[in-house]
C-alpha positions in Angstrom: 37.7 -163.3 -6.4 35.0 -160.7 -7.5 32.9 -161.6 -4.5 31.4 -158.5 -2.8 32.5 -158.0 0.8 29.8 -158.2 3.5 28.3 -154.9 4.4 28.4 -153.7 8.0 25.1 -153.5 10.0 24.6 -151.4 13.1 21.7 -150.7 15.5 21.1 -147.2 16.8 18.6 -144.5 17.9 17.5 -141.6 15.7 18.6 -138.3 17.3 17.8 -135.8 14.6 15.2 -135.8 11.8 15.2 -132.2 10.6 16.6 -132.8 7.1 14.7 -134.3 4.2 15.6 -138.0 3.7 18.5 -137.7 6.2 18.6 -138.9 9.8 21.3 -138.6 12.5 21.6 -141.9 14.2 23.5 -142.4 17.5 25.3 -145.8 17.6 26.6 -147.0 21.0 29.7 -149.1 21.2 31.4 -150.9 24.1 35.0 -152.2 24.0 37.8 -153.1 26.4 40.8 -150.8 26.8 43.8 -152.7 25.3 46.1 -152.0 28.2 43.9 -151.5 31.3 41.1 -153.8 30.4 38.4 -151.4 31.5 35.1 -151.4 29.6 34.7 -148.2 27.7 31.4 -146.9 26.2 31.5 -144.5 23.2 28.8 -143.0 20.9 29.1 -142.1 17.2 26.6 -140.0 15.3 26.1 -141.3 11.7 24.3 -139.6 8.8 21.8 -142.1 7.4 19.7 -142.0 4.2 16.0 -142.5 4.8 14.4 -142.6 1.4 10.7 -142.6 2.6 11.1 -140.3 5.6 9.6 -143.0 7.8 11.7 -142.7 11.0 11.3 -140.1 13.8 13.4 -139.0 16.7 13.6 -141.7 19.4 13.1 -144.7 17.0 15.4 -147.6 17.3 16.7 -148.5 13.8 18.9 -150.9 11.9 21.3 -149.3 9.4 23.6 -150.7 6.7 26.8 -149.5 5.0 26.4 -148.4 1.4 28.2 -146.5 -1.4 28.7 -142.7 -0.8 25.4 -140.9 -1.3 26.6 -137.4 -0.4 29.5 -135.7 1.4 28.6 -137.3 4.7 26.1 -140.1 4.0 27.5 -143.6 3.7 24.7 -145.5 5.5 21.1 -146.4 4.6 18.1 -147.2 6.8 17.2 -150.9 6.6 14.3 -151.1 9.0 12.7 -149.5 12.1 13.1 -151.9 15.1 11.0 -150.0 17.7 8.9 -146.9 17.6 9.1 -144.2 20.2 5.8 -144.3 22.0 6.4 -141.0 24.0 5.0 -137.9 22.2 7.3 -134.9 22.6 5.4 -131.6 22.7 
């Protein structure tokens, strides 16, 4: 009965790294419209806690749901899946 529920995991791309220990991650989602059956794509920007400031803009990352860390942060960075190889000047 006291078993902890499984935490949600998502994959996304870092779109903002201006704040210390906080990243904005864009998560893409596709689903079918319930009535018309058309495939719909939507994006969500999530505030993510990055304790070691390791990720940068353009990195593909895996994030996990956690307890509330601030007013907007409810997700933590698990790992960086792929680095952005393009250098933005």
